[in-house]
Each structure stands twice: as C-alpha cells, then as structure tokens.
N, C-alpha and C positions, 0 to 999 in steps of 0.2 A: 492422088488425093484420098483414095480409099485406104491405103496403108497408114496414112496420117491419122484418119478417124480411128482405126483399131488401136494404133499406138496411144492416142490421147484416151481412148476408152479404158485401156490397159492401166495406164498412168493413174486415171482417176480412181480406178478400183484399188490399186495399190496404196494410193494416199488415204483413201476411206479405210483400208485396213491398217495402215500405219496410224490413223488417227484412233481408231478403235483399240489398238494395242498400247498406245500412250495413254489414253483414258484409264484403261484397265491398270496400266502401271502406277499412273497417279493415284487411283483408289488404294492400291496395295501399299503404296508409300505412305499414305495418309493413315491407313491401319497400323503400319509399322510404327509411325510416329505416335499415334495414340497409345499402342501397346508399350512403347518405349516410355512415354510420359506417365503412364498409369503405374508402371514399374517404379520409376523414380520417386513417384508421389507416395506409392506405398512404403518405400525405403526410408523417407524423410518424416512422413506423417504417421504412418502405421508403426513405425519401429521395428519393422522387419530386418532381418539380417541381409547382408549383401549376398549370401549364397542363396537364400531363398528368393530374394528378388531377382537374381540373375536366373535361377531355375524357373521360375515363373514366366520370365521374359522369354527364355529358350523354348519353353512349352507353347507360348502364344506364336512365336515365329514359326515353329514347326507346324503348328496348326494352320497358319496363313500360307506356308509353302506348300503343304499338303493339299489344302483346299484348291490353290493355283494348279497344281501338278494334276489333280484329279478332275478338274472342270471339264477339259476335253472328253475324258473318258466318260463322265457323267452325262454329257450331251449325246455322245454317241451310244451309250447303254440306253438311255431314255428313246432315242429314235428306234433303236433296234427293238426294244420291248414293245413300243407304240405300233411299229410295223408287224410284230408278231401277234400281239394281242388285238390290233384293230381299235377301233374308237372305244370309249368308255361310255356304256349306256346305264344311266342311273335307274334303279328300281326301287327307290325309297317309297313310293306310293303303290308298289306291285306293279304287274305288266305280265306279258306273255313272251316266253322265249319260243321262236318258231323253228330254229334250226341248232345243231349240236354247237354248245357253247362251254367251254372250260370256267371253272370258278375255284378259288382257294377253299379249302375245307379241313379245317383244323390240321394245318401241316401237310395235307394230301391235296391232290387235284380232283375236283369232282366234274362231272359231265351231265349236262342237262339237255333236254330238248333232242336227244338223239332218236327218240322213238315218236317224234311229231311234237306238236305245240304243248308247253307246260306252263303252268301258272306260277308266279310268285306273289305271294301274299304277305303283306306287312302282318306282324304279330304284335299284339299289345297286352299288357299284363293288366287284369281287371281289378277292381277294388278289393276283391276277395283274394288277391294274388295269384289267381289262375292266369295261365298263358294262353291266348287263343288268338284266333283270326280277327283282325281289326275290321270293323265293319266300316264302310267308306262313308264319309259325311256327304252332305247334299243330297241324300236320298228322299224317298217319299215321307211325307209327314206321318207321324205315329198318331193312331186314333186310341182314345181310351173312352170307353164306353161304360157308363154307370147306369144301371137300372134300379131305380129307387120305387119301392112300394110303399106308400103313406096312406093311412086311414082317412086323413084330412089335412088342410093346409096348416093347421097348428101344429100337428105331428112332424110335418116336413120342415117347418121353421126350427123345431127343436133339434133335428137331426143335421141343420145345414152346416154347422161348424164341423162335425164330424166328417161330412162329405167333402168339405173343402180341404181339411187335413188329409184325407185319402188322396185326393186328387193331386195335392202337392208332393205327397210321397210318390205317387206313381210317375209323375212328371220328373221328379228327382232320380228315380230308378232308371227310368228311359234315358236320361241324359248321361247316366253313368254306365248304360249298356247292360243293365241287368234284367 
C-alpha cells in the first residue's frame, strides 16, 4: 500500500510538471502566432517588402527562443545572487548598518559597517540647489518668536501687517528647510 502512495505522489508531481510545461508551450505558441500575424499585417498594410517582414519575424522568433532558453539560467542566477547577497533591505528613509555589508559604488564594490555601526542618511537638494542631509519629517514643531516693542496700541496696529508678512515668510522658509 505504501508503494502505491509513493507511486501516486510521483505520478501527480509528473502530471503537474507536464501541465506547467504545456501551459508554457501554449503561451509561447500564442506569442509566435502574434509575431507572425504582426509580420504579415506589416507586409500587407504597411507596404513593407517580404525580406523586411521575414527579417523582423526572424528577429522576433529569435527573441522568443532566446528568452525561453535563458529562463532556467535566469532563475538559477537569481537564486544564486539572492543566496550570496542575502535579503534586500531598503534604506530609502535612512537607517543604520550594524555589520559589514557590500554595496555597488560607481562600478566598484564598497564596504560599510566594517568598523561598527554606520548611518545611512538620505540627501535632499534644497531650494538654493545645495545638496545636504534631509531632515526627518514628523519632528518637533518649530517655534517662531517675535519680540515687538511698540510705544502704544496704535503704533502696534500700524505694524501688524508687517509682522504678519514676516511671520508668513518665516513659516515658508521653515517649510522649505532654510
């Protein structure tokens, strides 16, 4: 009875693999049909010569065949690189590297974290064009303090418009990080 279970499991596995291969073959044949249809349409509607149409069809079929041939290599290479490099950790918002890590650096290979924790800080270009460390959002509120000295209430009312404009400019500069 146990041998029958193993044989049945093997048969099911083979059937699933065959089904997957057949689905892949069907998808490739549909792409071939689409390439052939497109080539013939180009010949009749576009007025291209038969030589150009056949050359284009040959190029398209070569692309399809090359894609099919390289698919297993692509998977194996992706798995090998994933195993070598480990999981990908995004640092778009910054972070800390606590152990030695390699990274691409202008065609070379860089190493960070080899002497202890190192920070990754996102850079942002300011309104003046200067590149610098981006301040994190969601921090403490910025306080703006105006000290106004007025001789009386009337003189204060006269300068109220200037104060409002100064406050608006200060808030705008704060939002731009200046």
